[in-house]
N, CA, C and O atoms as a DFTB+ gen file, in Angstrom:
660 C
 N C O
     1  1       0.851      -1.170       0.000
     2  2       0.000       0.000       0.000
     3  2       0.901       1.238       0.000
     4  3       1.827       1.328       0.806
     5  1       0.635       2.199      -0.903
     6  2       1.451       3.412      -0.962
     7  2       1.331       4.235       0.329
     8  3       0.329       4.154       1.040
     9  1       2.360       5.016       0.613
    10  2       2.449       5.820       1.836
    11  2       1.282       6.792       1.958
    12  3       0.742       6.973       3.049
    13  1       0.887       7.417       0.858
    14  2      -0.214       8.384       0.885
    15  2      -1.518       7.712       1.328
    16  3      -2.276       8.291       2.106
    17  1      -1.779       6.516       0.848
    18  2      -3.009       5.800       1.225
    19  2      -2.976       5.424       2.706
    20  3      -4.005       5.477       3.380
    21  1      -1.806       5.045       3.217
    22  2      -1.676       4.715       4.648
    23  2      -1.989       5.947       5.513
    24  3      -2.676       5.845       6.529
    25  1      -1.481       7.094       5.099
    26  2      -1.728       8.320       5.865
    27  2      -3.205       8.679       5.875
    28  3      -3.754       9.054       6.911
    29  1      -3.849       8.562       4.709
    30  2      -5.283       8.855       4.629
    31  2      -6.064       7.878       5.498
    32  3      -6.999       8.271       6.197
    33  1      -5.684       6.613       5.455
    34  2      -6.367       5.592       6.255
    35  2      -6.210       5.862       7.755
    36  3      -7.174       5.725       8.509
    37  1      -5.000       6.245       8.197
    38  2      -4.774       6.563       9.613
    39  2      -5.600       7.771      10.054
    40  3      -6.157       7.777      11.152
    41  1      -5.680       8.787       9.205
    42  2      -6.465       9.980       9.533
    43  2      -7.939       9.614       9.662
    44  3      -8.610      10.064      10.591
    45  1      -8.454       8.793       8.729
    46  2      -9.857       8.384       8.794
    47  2     -10.140       7.541      10.035
    48  3     -11.185       7.705      10.665
    49  1      -9.231       6.648      10.390
    50  2      -9.402       5.846      11.613
    51  2      -9.406       6.736      12.857
    52  3     -10.210       6.536      13.767
    53  1      -8.515       7.706      12.890
    54  2      -8.456       8.621      14.034
    55  2      -9.747       9.424      14.150
    56  3     -10.280       9.588      15.248
    57  1     -10.255       9.926      13.022
    58  2     -11.513      10.684      13.041
    59  2     -12.679       9.809      13.494
    60  3     -13.548      10.262      14.238
    61  1     -12.696       8.575      13.050
    62  2     -13.762       7.656      13.464
    63  2     -13.703       7.404      14.970
    64  3     -14.736       7.369      15.639
    65  1     -12.497       7.228      15.498
    66  2     -12.348       6.982      16.939
    67  2     -12.810       8.189      17.747
    68  3     -13.496       8.040      18.758
    69  1     -12.432       9.385      17.300
    70  2     -12.828      10.601      18.012
    71  2     -14.341      10.771      17.969
    72  3     -14.951      11.113      18.982
    73  1     -14.951      10.538      16.815
    74  2     -16.402      10.706      16.731
    75  2     -17.129       9.681      17.586
    76  3     -18.180       9.993      18.144
    77  1     -16.603       8.464      17.707
    78  2     -17.232       7.461      18.573
    79  2     -17.156       7.907      20.036
    80  3     -18.123       7.762      20.783
    81  1     -16.013       8.445      20.440
    82  2     -15.882       8.923      21.815
    83  2     -16.823      10.086      22.080
    84  3     -17.408      10.192      23.158
    85  1     -16.961      10.947      21.101
    86  2     -17.824      12.120      21.266
    87  2     -19.268      11.718      21.497
    88  3     -19.953      12.324      22.321
    89  1     -19.740      10.713      20.789
    90  2     -21.146      10.332      20.889
    91  2     -21.427       9.292      21.960
    92  3     -22.582       9.125      22.350
    93  1     -20.404       8.580      22.453
    94  2     -20.655       7.529      23.437
    95  2     -20.247       7.917      24.845
    96  3     -20.732       7.312      25.801
    97  1     -19.377       8.902      25.011
    98  2     -18.939       9.283      26.347
    99  2     -20.049      10.051      27.063
   100  3     -20.717      10.892      26.462
   101  1     -20.239       9.762      28.334
   102  2     -21.232      10.467      29.138
   103  2     -20.494      11.533      29.948
   104  3     -19.701      11.194      30.826
   105  1     -20.737      12.795      29.671
   106  2     -20.029      13.835      30.409
   107  2     -20.504      13.900      31.865
   108  3     -21.669      13.645      32.170
   109  1     -19.558      14.253      32.759
   110  2     -19.894      14.421      34.170
   111  2     -19.946      15.911      34.464
   112  3     -18.955      16.619      34.286
   113  1     -21.089      16.381      34.908
   114  2     -21.247      17.789      35.220
   115  2     -21.530      17.950      36.709
   116  3     -22.331      17.214      37.285
   117  1     -20.865      18.918      37.318
   118  2     -21.176      19.253      38.708
   119  2     -22.379      20.188      38.709
   120  3     -22.661      20.857      37.715
   121  1     -23.082      20.226      39.834
   122  2     -24.183      21.169      39.975
   123  2     -23.614      22.586      39.991
   124  3     -22.445      22.785      40.320
   125  1     -24.426      23.553      39.643
   126  2     -23.990      24.950      39.673
   127  2     -23.767      25.388      41.113
   128  3     -24.557      25.052      41.994
   129  1     -22.687      26.142      41.359
   130  2     -22.451      26.636      42.721
   131  2     -23.454      27.726      43.093
   132  3     -24.075      28.340      42.226
   133  1     -23.597      27.951      44.390
   134  2     -24.423      29.060      44.868
   135  2     -23.509      30.076      45.543
   136  3     -22.406      29.745      45.977
   137  1     -23.981      31.313      45.624
   138  2     -23.195      32.397      46.185
   139  2     -24.028      33.130      47.234
   140  3     -25.200      33.434      47.011
   141  1     -23.409      33.408      48.378
   142  2     -24.077      34.185      49.414
   143  2     -23.090      35.198      49.981
   144  3     -21.879      35.067      49.807
   145  1     -23.616      36.196      50.651
   146  2     -22.787      37.158      51.368
   147  2     -23.303      37.269      52.789
   148  3     -24.509      37.261      53.037
   149  1     -22.363      37.372      53.717
   150  2     -22.703      37.545      55.129
   151  2     -21.961      38.767      55.646
   152  3     -20.744      38.861      55.491
   153  1     -22.671      39.696      56.251
   154  2     -22.038      40.859      56.865
   155  2     -21.902      40.583      58.353
   156  3     -22.892      40.308      59.031
   157  1     -20.678      40.655      58.862
   158  2     -20.418      40.307      60.260
   159  2     -19.710      41.472      60.946
   160  3     -18.681      41.952      60.469
   161  1     -20.260      41.914      62.051
   162  2     -19.609      42.916      62.897
   163  2     -19.112      42.217      64.150
   164  3     -19.903      41.666      64.915
   165  1     -17.808      42.240      64.360
   166  2     -17.246      41.672      65.581
   167  2     -17.042      42.809      66.570
   168  3     -16.260      43.720      66.299
   169  1     -17.726      42.778      67.709
   170  2     -17.595      43.864      68.682
   171  2     -16.204      43.875      69.305
   172  3     -15.468      42.893      69.209
   173  1     -15.843      44.991      69.946
   174  2     -14.508      45.072      70.550
   175  2     -14.254      43.919      71.530
   176  3     -15.099      43.581      72.359
   177  1     -13.061      43.331      71.402
   178  2     -12.630      42.269      72.311
   179  2     -11.176      42.552      72.690
   180  3     -10.380      42.971      71.849
   181  1     -10.842      42.328      73.929
   182  2      -9.473      42.572      74.402
   183  2      -8.534      41.552      73.764
   184  3      -8.782      40.347      73.810
   185  1      -7.432      42.063      73.157
   186  2      -6.441      41.189      72.533
   187  2      -5.107      41.205      73.272
   188  3      -4.191      40.460      72.923
   189  1      -4.999      42.051      74.289
   190  2      -3.763      42.127      75.061
   191  2      -3.648      43.464      75.747
   192  3      -4.627      44.199      75.878
   193  1      -2.425      43.778      76.192
   194  2      -2.191      45.040      76.902
   195  2      -0.970      45.752      76.341
   196  3      -0.020      45.125      75.871
   197  1      -1.021      47.086      76.404
   198  2       0.118      47.945      76.118
   199  2       0.283      48.862      77.320
   200  3      -0.627      49.621      77.652
   201  1       1.415      48.798      77.961
   202  2       1.698      49.618      79.149
   203  2       0.613      49.482      80.215
   204  3       0.269      50.463      80.875
   205  1       0.078      48.292      80.386
   206  2      -0.957      48.039      81.380
   207  2      -2.353      48.421      80.951
   208  3      -3.305      48.227      81.708
   209  1      -2.500      48.965      79.747
   210  2      -3.816      49.351      79.231
   211  2      -4.384      48.224      78.368
   212  3      -3.679      47.695      77.509
   213  1      -5.647      47.852      78.582
   214  2      -6.255      46.863      77.679
   215  2      -6.346      47.419      76.251
   216  3      -6.702      48.578      76.037
   217  1      -6.017      46.563      75.289
   218  2      -6.108      46.930      73.875
   219  2      -7.174      46.029      73.259
   220  3      -7.174      44.813      73.448
   221  1      -8.093      46.669      72.507
   222  2      -9.173      45.900      71.883
   223  2      -9.034      45.916      70.361
   224  3      -8.365      46.768      69.777
   225  1      -9.689      44.947      69.756
   226  2      -9.796      44.879      68.296
   227  2     -11.264      44.683      67.962
   228  3     -11.957      43.889      68.599
   229  1     -11.729      45.406      66.966
   230  2     -13.096      45.214      66.467
   231  2     -13.023      45.170      64.947
   232  3     -12.232      45.884      64.331
   233  1     -13.859      44.321      64.351
   234  2     -13.772      44.082      62.910
   235  2     -15.135      44.124      62.242
   236  3     -16.169      43.858      62.855
   237  1     -15.097      44.465      60.978
   238  2     -16.272      44.475      60.104
   239  2     -15.906      43.643      58.873
   240  3     -15.004      44.013      58.121
   241  1     -16.603      42.521      58.665
   242  2     -16.338      41.612      57.550
   243  2     -17.513      41.605      56.590
   244  3     -18.654      41.841      56.986
   245  1     -17.228      41.335      55.335
   246  2     -18.260      40.915      54.393
   247  2     -17.735      39.615      53.796
   248  3     -16.807      39.618      52.987
   249  1     -18.338      38.511      54.204
   250  2     -17.908      37.197      53.711
   251  2     -18.664      36.850      52.439
   252  3     -19.894      36.837      52.418
   253  1     -17.919      36.571      51.384
   254  2     -18.506      36.052      50.147
   255  2     -18.289      34.544      50.168
   256  3     -17.152      34.074      50.199
   257  1     -19.381      33.792      50.150
   258  2     -19.300      32.335      50.272
   259  2     -19.770      31.696      48.965
   260  3     -20.869      31.968      48.482
   261  1     -18.913      30.843      48.408
   262  2     -19.271      30.060      47.228
   263  2     -19.411      28.618      47.676
   264  3     -18.486      28.050      48.257
   265  1     -20.568      28.021      47.406
   266  2     -20.846      26.650      47.835
   267  2     -20.946      25.765      46.596
   268  3     -21.710      26.049      45.674
   269  1     -20.153      24.679      46.590
   270  2     -20.118      23.758      45.460
   271  2     -20.863      22.480      45.814
   272  3     -20.776      21.983      46.937
   273  1     -21.599      21.954      44.831
   274  2     -22.446      20.776      45.029
   275  2     -22.088      19.684      44.030
   276  3     -21.549      19.953      42.956
   277  1     -22.397      18.459      44.401
   278  2     -22.357      17.324      43.494
   279  2     -23.605      16.496      43.775
   280  3     -23.781      15.999      44.887
   281  1     -24.450      16.348      42.802
   282  2     -25.717      15.622      42.960
   283  2     -26.536      16.158      44.133
   284  3     -27.148      15.389      44.874
   285  1     -26.544      17.485      44.295
   286  2     -27.350      18.107      45.334
   287  2     -26.721      18.142      46.720
   288  3     -27.311      18.699      47.646
   289  1     -25.533      17.558      46.882
   290  2     -24.858      17.517      48.183
   291  2     -23.717      18.535      48.197
   292  3     -22.942      18.617      47.244
   293  1     -23.617      19.306      49.273
   294  2     -22.517      20.271      49.398
   295  2     -21.217      19.488      49.525
   296  3     -21.100      18.605      50.374
   297  1     -20.226      19.818      48.668
   298  2     -18.940      19.133      48.709
   299  2     -17.793      20.044      49.126
   300  3     -16.766      19.558      49.600
   301  1     -17.947      21.345      48.961
   302  2     -16.885      22.269      49.333
   303  2     -17.461      23.668      49.435
   304  3     -18.413      24.023      48.740
   305  1     -16.856      24.464      50.328
   306  2     -17.254      25.859      50.480
   307  2     -15.991      26.716      50.464
   308  3     -14.995      26.381      51.106
   309  1     -16.040      27.809      49.734
   310  2     -14.935      28.757      49.704
   311  2     -15.434      30.077      50.268
   312  3     -16.483      30.578      49.865
   313  1     -14.679      30.633      51.198
   314  2     -15.060      31.882      51.856
   315  2     -13.970      32.915      51.590
   316  3     -12.793      32.670      51.856
   317  1     -14.366      34.062      51.067
   318  2     -13.462      35.193      50.858
   319  2     -13.964      36.303      51.778
   320  3     -15.103      36.752      51.653
   321  1     -13.108      36.744      52.707
   322  2     -13.579      37.682      53.728
   323  2     -12.611      38.847      53.930
   324  3     -11.719      38.767      54.774
   325  1     -12.777      39.919      53.174
   326  2     -12.008      41.125      53.471
   327  2     -12.531      41.767      54.759
   328  3     -13.725      41.715      55.055
   329  1     -11.617      42.367      55.511
   330  2     -12.052      42.991      56.763
   331  2     -11.440      44.364      56.910
   332  3     -10.383      44.671      56.359
   333  1     -12.140      45.173      57.668
   334  2     -11.603      46.449      58.131
   335  2     -11.920      46.491      59.615
   336  3     -12.907      45.915      60.073
   337  1     -11.081      47.173      60.345
   338  2     -11.319      47.205      61.777
   339  2     -10.511      48.286      62.459
   340  3      -9.892      49.136      61.820
   341  1     -10.539      48.225      63.782
   342  2      -9.845      49.214      64.609
   343  2      -9.186      48.517      65.785
   344  3      -9.792      47.678      66.451
   345  1      -7.934      48.879      66.028
   346  2      -7.208      48.452      67.223
   347  2      -7.164      49.672      68.134
   348  3      -6.739      50.745      67.703
   349  1      -7.602      49.526      69.408
   350  2      -7.761      50.695      70.277
   351  2      -7.191      50.458      71.673
   352  3      -7.403      49.407      72.278
   353  1      -6.461      51.463      72.172
   354  2      -6.043      51.495      73.574
   355  2      -7.259      52.014      74.339
   356  3      -7.687      53.149      74.126
   357  1      -7.816      51.194      75.225
   358  2      -9.077      51.556      75.886
   359  2      -8.925      52.658      76.929
   360  3      -9.920      53.254      77.340
   361  1      -7.699      52.939      77.364
   362  2      -7.504      53.993      78.370
   363  2      -7.275      55.342      77.690
   364  3      -7.904      56.335      78.057
   365  1      -6.380      55.384      76.705
   366  2      -6.060      56.661      76.050
   367  2      -7.011      56.975      74.897
   368  3      -7.152      58.134      74.508
   369  1      -7.663      55.950      74.351
   370  2      -8.534      56.144      73.195
   371  2      -7.792      56.134      71.871
   372  3      -8.418      56.185      70.812
   373  1      -6.445      56.068      71.915
   374  2      -5.665      56.034      70.670
   375  2      -6.043      54.785      69.872
   376  3      -6.245      53.708      70.432
   377  1      -6.135      54.959      68.540
   378  2      -6.528      53.816      67.711
   379  2      -5.783      53.817      66.391
   380  3      -5.242      54.835      65.960
   381  1      -5.767      52.657      65.763
   382  2      -5.156      52.478      64.456
   383  2      -6.084      51.629      63.594
   384  3      -6.736      50.717      64.103
   385  1      -6.152      51.919      62.298
   386  2      -6.974      51.090      61.417
   387  2      -6.306      49.732      61.177
   388  3      -5.081      49.618      61.142
   389  1      -7.132      48.727      61.016
   390  2      -6.650      47.372      60.736
   391  2      -7.344      46.862      59.475
   392  3      -8.524      47.134      59.256
   393  1      -6.613      46.131      58.660
   394  2      -7.184      45.550      57.445
   395  2      -6.763      44.086      57.344
   396  3      -5.904      43.620      58.092
   397  1      -7.370      43.387      56.426
   398  2      -6.990      42.002      56.166
   399  2      -7.902      41.385      55.127
   400  3      -8.951      41.935      54.793
   401  1      -7.493      40.243      54.624
   402  2      -8.301      39.447      53.711
   403  2      -8.041      37.995      54.061
   404  3      -6.896      37.545      54.086
   405  1      -9.095      37.279      54.328
   406  2      -8.982      35.872      54.693
   407  2      -9.668      35.025      53.636
   408  3     -10.759      35.361      53.175
   409  1      -9.031      33.926      53.251
   410  2      -9.614      32.963      52.317
   411  2      -9.652      31.615      53.014
   412  3      -8.623      31.098      53.450
   413  1     -10.837      31.058      53.114
   414  2     -11.039      29.828      53.887
   415  2     -11.632      28.763      52.976
   416  3     -12.526      29.046      52.178
   417  1     -11.132      27.538      53.100
   418  2     -11.693      26.392      52.386
   419  2     -12.307      25.476      53.439
   420  3     -11.647      25.095      54.405
   421  1     -13.581      25.127      53.243
   422  2     -14.302      24.240      54.156
   423  2     -14.772      23.002      53.409
   424  3     -14.985      23.043      52.197
   425  1     -14.931      21.905      54.133
   426  2     -15.512      20.707      53.535
   427  2     -17.002      20.954      53.319
   428  3     -17.523      22.014      53.664
   429  1     -17.668      19.981      52.753
   430  2     -19.104      20.093      52.534
   431  2     -19.892      20.213      53.819
   432  3     -20.981      20.787      53.830
   433  1     -19.346      19.671      54.921
   434  2     -20.053      19.733      56.202
   435  2     -19.542      20.858      57.096
   436  3     -19.931      20.956      58.260
   437  1     -18.668      21.712      56.550
   438  2     -18.250      22.902      57.284
   439  2     -16.966      22.798      58.076
   440  3     -16.614      23.740      58.785
   441  1     -16.245      21.676      57.982
   442  2     -14.973      21.576      58.704
   443  2     -13.888      22.329      57.928
   444  3     -13.891      22.351      56.698
   445  1     -12.959      22.946      58.668
   446  2     -11.865      23.679      58.049
   447  2     -10.939      22.742      57.291
   448  3     -10.610      21.660      57.777
   449  1     -10.517      23.156      56.099
   450  2      -9.460      22.483      55.353
   451  2      -8.219      23.365      55.412
   452  3      -7.126      22.897      55.731
   453  1      -8.402      24.654      55.099
   454  2      -7.283      25.587      55.197
   455  2      -7.803      27.010      55.335
   456  3      -8.946      27.323      55.004
   457  1      -6.917      27.852      55.838
   458  2      -7.196      29.271      55.972
   459  2      -5.929      29.997      55.559
   460  3      -4.837      29.675      56.027
   461  1      -6.079      30.973      54.685
   462  2      -4.910      31.701      54.207
   463  2      -5.257      33.177      54.061
   464  3      -6.425      33.545      53.938
   465  1      -4.242      34.002      54.078
   466  2      -4.466      35.420      53.862
   467  2      -3.769      36.270      54.893
   468  3      -2.889      35.810      55.619
   469  1      -4.180      37.524      54.942
   470  2      -3.690      38.450      55.962
   471  2      -4.822      38.663      56.951
   472  3      -5.715      39.477      56.717
   473  1      -4.785      37.938      58.049
   474  2      -5.841      38.075      59.054
   475  2      -5.817      39.448      59.691
   476  3      -6.860      39.966      60.092
   477  1      -4.645      40.042      59.790
   478  2      -4.540      41.354      60.418
   479  2      -3.297      42.062      59.890
   480  3      -2.201      41.502      59.898
   481  1      -3.478      43.286      59.435
   482  2      -2.368      44.115      58.983
   483  2      -2.628      45.526      59.487
   484  3      -3.617      46.160      59.119
   485  1      -1.722      46.010      60.335
   486  2      -1.855      47.348      60.903
   487  2      -0.640      48.165      60.479
   488  3       0.504      47.797      60.742
   489  1      -0.921      49.281      59.819
   490  2       0.129      50.201      59.385
   491  2      -0.077      51.516      60.116
   492  3      -1.179      52.063      60.117
   493  1       0.979      52.027      60.737
   494  2       0.881      53.281      61.486
   495  2       1.768      54.337      60.834
   496  3       2.898      54.040      60.447
   497  1       1.268      55.571      60.708
   498  2       2.080      56.653      60.140
   499  2       3.376      56.823      60.939
   500  3       3.359      56.896      62.167
   501  1       4.489      56.884      60.221
   502  2       5.789      57.054      60.869
   503  2       6.393      55.756      61.393
   504  3       7.558      55.736      61.790
   505  1       5.621      54.675      61.402
   506  2       6.107      53.392      61.911
   507  2       6.127      52.312      60.834
   508  3       6.925      51.377      60.906
   509  1       5.256      52.438      59.840
   510  2       5.107      51.370      58.852
   511  2       4.242      50.252      59.413
   512  3       3.348      50.502      60.222
   513  1       4.501      49.026      58.989
   514  2       3.738      47.887      59.492
   515  2       4.109      47.633      60.942
   516  3       5.278      47.406      61.256
   517  1       3.115      47.670      61.833
   518  2       3.375      47.430      63.252
   519  2       2.830      46.080      63.714
   520  3       3.214      45.586      64.774
   521  1       1.948      45.489      62.933
   522  2       1.423      44.154      63.226
   523  2       1.049      43.490      61.916
   524  3       0.448      44.104      61.035
   525  1       1.420      42.207      61.804
   526  2       1.063      41.425      60.629
   527  2       0.795      39.993      61.060
   528  3       1.665      39.332      61.628
   529  1      -0.401      39.524      60.790
   530  2      -0.746      38.112      60.985
   531  2      -1.117      37.608      59.597
   532  3      -2.162      37.977      59.060
   533  1      -0.270      36.773      59.015
   534  2      -0.482      36.345      57.633
   535  2       0.091      34.960      57.402
   536  3       0.951      34.497      58.151
   537  1      -0.394      34.304      56.357
   538  2       0.113      32.996      55.977
   539  2      -1.012      32.011      55.767
   540  3      -2.126      32.384      55.400
   541  1      -0.703      30.721      56.011
   542  2      -1.687      29.666      55.762
   543  2      -1.637      28.619      56.859
   544  3      -0.575      28.298      57.391
   545  1      -2.808      28.092      57.184
   546  2      -2.931      26.991      58.149
   547  2      -3.714      25.874      57.475
   548  3      -4.728      26.137      56.829
   549  1      -3.260      24.629      57.616
   550  2      -3.977      23.457      57.105
   551  2      -4.489      22.646      58.281
   552  3      -3.844      22.580      59.327
   553  1      -5.651      22.031      58.108
   554  2      -6.285      21.248      59.162
   555  2      -6.497      19.812      58.692
   556  3      -6.681      19.567      57.500
   557  1      -6.472      18.853      59.642
   558  2      -6.790      17.469      59.287
   559  2      -8.297      17.253      59.387
   560  3      -9.048      18.195      59.639
   561  1      -8.738      16.006      59.188
   562  2     -10.174      15.704      59.188
   563  2     -10.849      15.937      60.534
   564  3     -12.067      16.110      60.591
   565  1     -10.069      15.945      61.624
   566  2     -10.643      16.196      62.957
   567  2     -10.566      17.663      63.366
   568  3     -10.971      18.018      64.473
   569  1     -10.047      18.523      62.476
   570  2      -9.956      19.943      62.793
   571  2      -8.679      20.352      63.491
   572  3      -8.546      21.500      63.914
   573  1      -7.727      19.423      63.622
   574  2      -6.445      19.745      64.250
   575  2      -5.522      20.421      63.237
   576  3      -5.523      20.068      62.058
   577  1      -4.735      21.391      63.701
   578  2      -3.776      22.057      62.829
   579  2      -2.678      21.055      62.487
   580  3      -2.040      20.501      63.383
   581  1      -2.452      20.817      61.178
   582  2      -1.406      19.882      60.783
   583  2      -0.200      20.587      60.179
   584  3       0.888      20.013      60.135
   585  1      -0.369      21.808      59.718
   586  2       0.754      22.570      59.195
   587  2       0.447      24.045      59.364
   588  3      -0.611      24.532      58.964
   589  1       1.376      24.728      59.953
   590  2       1.200      26.158      60.175
   591  2       2.317      26.868      59.423
   592  3       3.477      26.837      59.832
   593  1       1.954      27.500      58.329
   594  2       2.904      28.278      57.545
   595  2       2.514      29.729      57.626
   596  3       2.227      30.365      56.612
   597  1       2.504      30.250      58.826
   598  2       2.030      31.612      58.989
   599  2       2.731      32.297      60.140
   600  3       3.385      31.664      60.969
   601  1       2.579      33.572      60.167
   602  2       3.117      34.428      61.211
   603  2       1.931      35.057      61.920
   604  3       1.077      35.673      61.283
   605  1       1.877      34.905      63.226
   606  2       0.802      35.501      64.021
   607  2       1.413      36.374      65.099
   608  3       2.052      35.880      66.028
   609  1       1.214      37.652      64.968
   610  2       1.711      38.573      65.983
   611  2       0.694      39.679      66.217
   612  3       0.933      40.830      65.852
   613  1      -0.444      39.339      66.825
   614  2      -1.500      40.346      66.954
   615  2      -1.120      41.562      67.791
   616  3      -1.592      42.664      67.508
   617  1      -0.291      41.398      68.802
   618  2       0.068      42.542      69.640
   619  2       1.592      42.600      69.750
   620  3       2.207      41.730      70.368
   621  1       2.190      43.614      69.157
   622  2       3.645      43.748      69.150
   623  2       4.053      45.012      69.894
   624  3       3.228      45.889      70.151
   625  1       5.319      45.096      70.232
   626  2       5.821      46.304      70.881
   627  2       5.711      47.490      69.924
   628  3       5.433      48.608      70.357
   629  1       5.926      47.257      68.632
   630  2       5.782      48.342      67.655
   631  2       4.361      48.886      67.626
   632  3       4.153      50.091      67.479
   633  1       3.368      47.983      67.769
   634  2       1.973      48.417      67.830
   635  2       1.750      49.271      69.079
   636  3       1.124      50.329      69.015
   637  1       2.267      48.801      70.211
   638  2       2.113      49.578      71.448
   639  2       2.781      50.949      71.316
   640  3       2.230      51.960      71.751
   641  1       3.970      50.972      70.713
   642  2       4.669      52.255      70.513
   643  2       3.851      53.184      69.619
   644  3       3.768      54.383      69.883
   645  1       3.244      52.634      68.559
   646  2       2.430      53.461      67.646
   647  2       1.185      53.988      68.349
   648  3       0.795      55.136      68.132
   649  1       0.553      53.166      69.189
   650  2      -0.622      53.623      69.936
   651  2      -0.248      54.705      70.962
   652  3      -1.044      55.596      71.259
   653  1       0.984      54.608      71.497
   654  2       1.436      55.589      72.497
   655  2       1.760      56.939      71.858
   656  3       1.825      57.957      72.547
   657  1       1.962      56.944      70.559
   658  2       2.134      58.231      69.922
   659  2       3.383      58.408      69.193
   660  3       3.617      59.471      68.618
């Protein structure tokens, strides 16, 4: 058989195989995700002390939640939560703005898989960043922390110095 005929025959066989797969394969489709938003105000809570003064943090979140389904069952939830807040010395009244963005992955039943982002970032004029809590945490099936790749320093001496003036 000449080379040209072999090439044509191979192309026709390949096209036939592809068309058979196209018409016989059953595609798997996930259900459409749903989207919700939750507005959360966290009232002031004491996070530590600066020079013997209680220091509080209060936050305002808007959580955007995407819920993924398979055959009507929730299989995963993704939470994106930017925050704004205030860190305050309760005796002097001095305060600093706080920001952050948290991204959380949950199982279908709501257990944590991971949390990543900047949970807290405080920048003070003349000081720069005075507090940073950022990174990622992974959890096992029982909710125990299995890997901590993050820095958590909610109350630092630099923050106290910035609040003092």
